[in-house]
mmCIF file of the C-alpha atoms, coordinates in Angstrom:
data_MODEL
# 
_entry.id   MODEL 
# 
loop_
_atom_site.group_PDB 
_atom_site.id 
_atom_site.type_symbol 
_atom_site.label_atom_id 
_atom_site.label_alt_id 
_atom_site.label_comp_id 
_atom_site.label_asym_id 
_atom_site.label_entity_id 
_atom_site.label_seq_id 
_atom_site.pdbx_PDB_ins_code 
_atom_site.Cartn_x 
_atom_site.Cartn_y 
_atom_site.Cartn_z 
_atom_site.occupancy 
_atom_site.B_iso_or_equiv 
_atom_site.pdbx_formal_charge 
_atom_site.auth_seq_id 
_atom_site.auth_comp_id 
_atom_site.auth_asym_id 
_atom_site.auth_atom_id 
_atom_site.pdbx_PDB_model_num 
ATOM 1   C CA . MET A 1 1   ? 0.016   -0.617  0.104  1.00 0.00 ? 1   MET A CA 1 
ATOM 2   C CA . THR A 1 2   ? 0.808   3.355   -1.733 1.00 0.00 ? 2   THR A CA 1 
ATOM 3   C CA . ARG A 1 3   ? -0.809  5.673   0.797  1.00 0.00 ? 3   ARG A CA 1 
ATOM 4   C CA . ILE A 1 4   ? -1.787  5.018   3.515  1.00 0.00 ? 4   ILE A CA 1 
ATOM 5   C CA . THR A 1 5   ? -6.279  6.121   3.994  1.00 0.00 ? 5   THR A CA 1 
ATOM 6   C CA . VAL A 1 6   ? -8.882  5.459   6.386  1.00 0.00 ? 6   VAL A CA 1 
ATOM 7   C CA . ASN A 1 7   ? -10.261 3.903   2.535  1.00 0.00 ? 7   ASN A CA 1 
ATOM 8   C CA . ASN A 1 8   ? -7.159  2.234   1.027  1.00 0.00 ? 8   ASN A CA 1 
ATOM 9   C CA . ALA A 1 9   ? -6.347  0.012   4.864  1.00 0.00 ? 9   ALA A CA 1 
ATOM 10  C CA . LEU A 1 10  ? -10.440 -1.070  5.374  1.00 0.00 ? 10  LEU A CA 1 
ATOM 11  C CA . SER A 1 11  ? -10.132 -1.984  2.039  1.00 0.00 ? 11  SER A CA 1 
ATOM 12  C CA . SER A 1 12  ? -6.733  -3.830  2.788  1.00 0.00 ? 12  SER A CA 1 
ATOM 13  C CA . LEU A 1 13  ? -8.884  -5.605  5.849  1.00 0.00 ? 13  LEU A CA 1 
ATOM 14  C CA . GLN A 1 14  ? -11.549 -6.999  3.607  1.00 0.00 ? 14  GLN A CA 1 
ATOM 15  C CA . ASN A 1 15  ? -8.429  -9.963  2.817  1.00 0.00 ? 15  ASN A CA 1 
ATOM 16  C CA . GLU A 1 16  ? -7.717  -10.529 6.428  1.00 0.00 ? 16  GLU A CA 1 
ATOM 17  C CA . ASP A 1 17  ? -8.727  -12.607 8.465  1.00 0.00 ? 17  ASP A CA 1 
ATOM 18  C CA . ALA A 1 18  ? -8.244  -10.745 12.024 1.00 0.00 ? 18  ALA A CA 1 
ATOM 19  C CA . PRO A 1 19  ? -10.073 -7.688  12.645 1.00 0.00 ? 19  PRO A CA 1 
ATOM 20  C CA . PHE A 1 20  ? -7.101  -5.698  11.922 1.00 0.00 ? 20  PHE A CA 1 
ATOM 21  C CA . LYS A 1 21  ? -3.490  -5.324  9.635  1.00 0.00 ? 21  LYS A CA 1 
ATOM 22  C CA . LYS A 1 22  ? -0.614  -3.287  10.549 1.00 0.00 ? 22  LYS A CA 1 
ATOM 23  C CA . LEU A 1 23  ? -0.297  -0.878  7.392  1.00 0.00 ? 23  LEU A CA 1 
ATOM 24  C CA . PHE A 1 24  ? 2.926   0.148   8.825  1.00 0.00 ? 24  PHE A CA 1 
ATOM 25  C CA . GLU A 1 25  ? 5.761   0.451   10.428 1.00 0.00 ? 25  GLU A CA 1 
ATOM 26  C CA . HIS A 1 26  ? 8.799   2.535   12.167 1.00 0.00 ? 26  HIS A CA 1 
ATOM 27  C CA . GLY A 1 27  ? 11.157  2.363   15.061 1.00 0.00 ? 27  GLY A CA 1 
ATOM 28  C CA . SER A 1 28  ? 8.630   1.628   17.908 1.00 0.00 ? 28  SER A CA 1 
ATOM 29  C CA . LEU A 1 29  ? 6.117   2.583   16.104 1.00 0.00 ? 29  LEU A CA 1 
ATOM 30  C CA . GLU A 1 30  ? 2.956   0.413   14.538 1.00 0.00 ? 30  GLU A CA 1 
ATOM 31  C CA . VAL A 1 31  ? -0.236  1.363   12.938 1.00 0.00 ? 31  VAL A CA 1 
ATOM 32  C CA . GLU A 1 32  ? -2.648  -0.159  12.078 1.00 0.00 ? 32  GLU A CA 1 
ATOM 33  C CA . ILE A 1 33  ? -6.842  -0.138  10.976 1.00 0.00 ? 33  ILE A CA 1 
ATOM 34  C CA . TYR A 1 34  ? -9.031  -2.507  13.842 1.00 0.00 ? 34  TYR A CA 1 
ATOM 35  C CA . LYS A 1 35  ? -12.472 -3.534  12.258 1.00 0.00 ? 35  LYS A CA 1 
ATOM 36  C CA . PRO A 1 36  ? -14.195 -5.279  14.771 1.00 0.00 ? 36  PRO A CA 1 
ATOM 37  C CA . VAL A 1 37  ? -17.712 -6.354  13.804 1.00 0.00 ? 37  VAL A CA 1 
ATOM 38  C CA . GLY A 1 38  ? -20.189 -6.979  16.445 1.00 0.00 ? 38  GLY A CA 1 
ATOM 39  C CA . VAL A 1 39  ? -17.965 -7.448  19.708 1.00 0.00 ? 39  VAL A CA 1 
ATOM 40  C CA . ASP A 1 40  ? -14.356 -6.559  20.622 1.00 0.00 ? 40  ASP A CA 1 
ATOM 41  C CA . LEU A 1 41  ? -12.750 -9.630  22.059 1.00 0.00 ? 41  LEU A CA 1 
ATOM 42  C CA . GLN A 1 42  ? -8.714  -7.645  22.156 1.00 0.00 ? 42  GLN A CA 1 
ATOM 43  C CA . GLN A 1 43  ? -6.851  -8.569  25.519 1.00 0.00 ? 43  GLN A CA 1 
ATOM 44  C CA . PRO A 1 44  ? -4.669  -5.207  27.222 1.00 0.00 ? 44  PRO A CA 1 
ATOM 45  C CA . HIS A 1 45  ? -1.353  -4.774  25.062 1.00 0.00 ? 45  HIS A CA 1 
ATOM 46  C CA . SER A 1 46  ? 1.551   -5.349  26.433 1.00 0.00 ? 46  SER A CA 1 
ATOM 47  C CA . ARG A 1 47  ? 2.735   -1.779  24.484 1.00 0.00 ? 47  ARG A CA 1 
ATOM 48  C CA . ASP A 1 48  ? 1.443   1.936   25.391 1.00 0.00 ? 48  ASP A CA 1 
ATOM 49  C CA . GLU A 1 49  ? -1.758  2.436   22.294 1.00 0.00 ? 49  GLU A CA 1 
ATOM 50  C CA . VAL A 1 50  ? -3.124  5.645   21.106 1.00 0.00 ? 50  VAL A CA 1 
ATOM 51  C CA . TYR A 1 51  ? -6.375  5.278   19.016 1.00 0.00 ? 51  TYR A CA 1 
ATOM 52  C CA . VAL A 1 52  ? -7.627  7.632   16.360 1.00 0.00 ? 52  VAL A CA 1 
ATOM 53  C CA . ILE A 1 53  ? -11.088 7.050   15.616 1.00 0.00 ? 53  ILE A CA 1 
ATOM 54  C CA . ALA A 1 54  ? -12.025 6.863   11.549 1.00 0.00 ? 54  ALA A CA 1 
ATOM 55  C CA . SER A 1 55  ? -15.851 6.100   11.356 1.00 0.00 ? 55  SER A CA 1 
ATOM 56  C CA . GLY A 1 56  ? -18.509 4.950   14.267 1.00 0.00 ? 56  GLY A CA 1 
ATOM 57  C CA . SER A 1 57  ? -19.042 5.876   17.567 1.00 0.00 ? 57  SER A CA 1 
ATOM 58  C CA . GLY A 1 58  ? -19.968 3.905   21.289 1.00 0.00 ? 58  GLY A CA 1 
ATOM 59  C CA . PHE A 1 59  ? -18.629 3.331   23.770 1.00 0.00 ? 59  PHE A CA 1 
ATOM 60  C CA . PHE A 1 60  ? -15.055 2.745   25.155 1.00 0.00 ? 60  PHE A CA 1 
ATOM 61  C CA . VAL A 1 61  ? -13.550 0.947   28.478 1.00 0.00 ? 61  VAL A CA 1 
ATOM 62  C CA . ASN A 1 62  ? -10.494 1.406   29.526 1.00 0.00 ? 62  ASN A CA 1 
ATOM 63  C CA . GLY A 1 63  ? -9.826  0.309   32.759 1.00 0.00 ? 63  GLY A CA 1 
ATOM 64  C CA . ALA A 1 64  ? -12.627 0.997   35.207 1.00 0.00 ? 64  ALA A CA 1 
ATOM 65  C CA . THR A 1 65  ? -13.705 3.829   32.832 1.00 0.00 ? 65  THR A CA 1 
ATOM 66  C CA . ARG A 1 66  ? -16.525 4.442   29.746 1.00 0.00 ? 66  ARG A CA 1 
ATOM 67  C CA . GLN A 1 67  ? -16.813 6.519   27.464 1.00 0.00 ? 67  GLN A CA 1 
ATOM 68  C CA . PRO A 1 68  ? -18.267 7.894   24.553 1.00 0.00 ? 68  PRO A CA 1 
ATOM 69  C CA . PHE A 1 69  ? -16.730 8.122   21.600 1.00 0.00 ? 69  PHE A CA 1 
ATOM 70  C CA . GLU A 1 70  ? -16.759 10.113  17.771 1.00 0.00 ? 70  GLU A CA 1 
ATOM 71  C CA . PRO A 1 71  ? -14.799 10.045  14.558 1.00 0.00 ? 71  PRO A CA 1 
ATOM 72  C CA . GLY A 1 72  ? -11.939 12.134  15.530 1.00 0.00 ? 72  GLY A CA 1 
ATOM 73  C CA . GLU A 1 73  ? -11.598 11.206  18.955 1.00 0.00 ? 73  GLU A CA 1 
ATOM 74  C CA . VAL A 1 74  ? -7.662  10.119  20.006 1.00 0.00 ? 74  VAL A CA 1 
ATOM 75  C CA . LEU A 1 75  ? -7.514  7.597   23.076 1.00 0.00 ? 75  LEU A CA 1 
ATOM 76  C CA . PHE A 1 76  ? -4.628  6.835   25.293 1.00 0.00 ? 76  PHE A CA 1 
ATOM 77  C CA . VAL A 1 77  ? -3.917  3.258   26.370 1.00 0.00 ? 77  VAL A CA 1 
ATOM 78  C CA . ALA A 1 78  ? -1.965  2.327   28.506 1.00 0.00 ? 78  ALA A CA 1 
ATOM 79  C CA . ALA A 1 79  ? 0.293   -1.126  28.309 1.00 0.00 ? 79  ALA A CA 1 
ATOM 80  C CA . GLY A 1 80  ? -0.943  -3.835  29.912 1.00 0.00 ? 80  GLY A CA 1 
ATOM 81  C CA . ILE A 1 81  ? -4.433  -2.158  30.510 1.00 0.00 ? 81  ILE A CA 1 
ATOM 82  C CA . GLU A 1 82  ? -7.644  -4.123  29.909 1.00 0.00 ? 82  GLU A CA 1 
ATOM 83  C CA . HIS A 1 83  ? -9.978  -1.760  26.884 1.00 0.00 ? 83  HIS A CA 1 
ATOM 84  C CA . ARG A 1 84  ? -12.437 -2.914  24.174 1.00 0.00 ? 84  ARG A CA 1 
ATOM 85  C CA . PHE A 1 85  ? -15.014 -1.451  22.349 1.00 0.00 ? 85  PHE A CA 1 
ATOM 86  C CA . GLU A 1 86  ? -18.440 -1.799  23.803 1.00 0.00 ? 86  GLU A CA 1 
ATOM 87  C CA . ASP A 1 87  ? -21.752 -1.327  21.494 1.00 0.00 ? 87  ASP A CA 1 
ATOM 88  C CA . PHE A 1 88  ? -20.659 0.446   18.861 1.00 0.00 ? 88  PHE A CA 1 
ATOM 89  C CA . SER A 1 89  ? -22.341 1.377   15.567 1.00 0.00 ? 89  SER A CA 1 
ATOM 90  C CA . ASP A 1 90  ? -21.100 -0.737  12.145 1.00 0.00 ? 90  ASP A CA 1 
ATOM 91  C CA . ASP A 1 91  ? -19.575 1.278   10.445 1.00 0.00 ? 91  ASP A CA 1 
ATOM 92  C CA . PHE A 1 92  ? -17.198 1.294   13.464 1.00 0.00 ? 92  PHE A CA 1 
ATOM 93  C CA . SER A 1 93  ? -13.159 1.622   12.391 1.00 0.00 ? 93  SER A CA 1 
ATOM 94  C CA . THR A 1 94  ? -9.775  3.113   13.680 1.00 0.00 ? 94  THR A CA 1 
ATOM 95  C CA . TRP A 1 95  ? -6.026  3.704   13.251 1.00 0.00 ? 95  TRP A CA 1 
ATOM 96  C CA . VAL A 1 96  ? -3.787  1.625   16.128 1.00 0.00 ? 96  VAL A CA 1 
ATOM 97  C CA . PHE A 1 97  ? -0.919  2.812   16.746 1.00 0.00 ? 97  PHE A CA 1 
ATOM 98  C CA . PHE A 1 98  ? 1.062   0.679   19.533 1.00 0.00 ? 98  PHE A CA 1 
ATOM 99  C CA . TYR A 1 99  ? 5.048   2.711   20.301 1.00 0.00 ? 99  TYR A CA 1 
ATOM 100 C CA . GLY A 1 100 ? 7.686   2.453   23.456 1.00 0.00 ? 100 GLY A CA 1 
ATOM 101 C CA . PRO A 1 101 ? 8.821   -0.608  25.163 1.00 0.00 ? 101 PRO A CA 1 
ATOM 102 C CA . LYS A 1 102 ? 6.635   -3.720  26.447 1.00 0.00 ? 102 LYS A CA 1 
ATOM 103 C CA . GLY A 1 103 ? 5.856   -3.057  29.557 1.00 0.00 ? 103 GLY A CA 1 
ATOM 104 C CA . GLY A 1 104 ? 4.830   0.985   28.064 1.00 0.00 ? 104 GLY A CA 1 
ATOM 105 C CA . GLU A 1 105 ? 6.511   4.444   28.985 1.00 0.00 ? 105 GLU A CA 1 
ATOM 106 C CA . ALA A 1 106 ? 6.529   6.079   32.435 1.00 0.00 ? 106 ALA A CA 1 
ATOM 107 C CA . SER A 1 107 ? 4.975   9.119   32.582 1.00 0.00 ? 107 SER A CA 1 
ATOM 108 C CA . ASP A 1 108 ? 7.205   12.298  33.004 1.00 0.00 ? 108 ASP A CA 1 
ATOM 109 C CA . SER A 1 109 ? 3.362   14.525  34.698 1.00 0.00 ? 109 SER A CA 1 
ATOM 110 C CA . ALA A 1 110 ? -0.095  14.473  35.401 1.00 0.00 ? 110 ALA A CA 1 
ATOM 111 C CA . SER A 1 111 ? -1.224  15.083  32.390 1.00 0.00 ? 111 SER A CA 1 
# 
């Protein structure tokens, strides 16, 4: 894939058996597209991750917090934290950015 666009990413995902596909890798950064169908079965990951919602809406569970999400929203999940998308629309898809070392990066501030 020469261009990483939502349309190109979702098109390439149609050929996969999984609801995600790795699209780009550089150093510790991995970029994926993720489009679960019906239910999100993912387990906690070993590295920090950022989601950027490409389309759709629903609710995001991050540890003990459950909040609504919408297109364009940025969501952070620290390594090892249980998280999932719930009650999402059929058109839901999200970019996933994994980065940093296994175990996650230490936070230097309270922001």
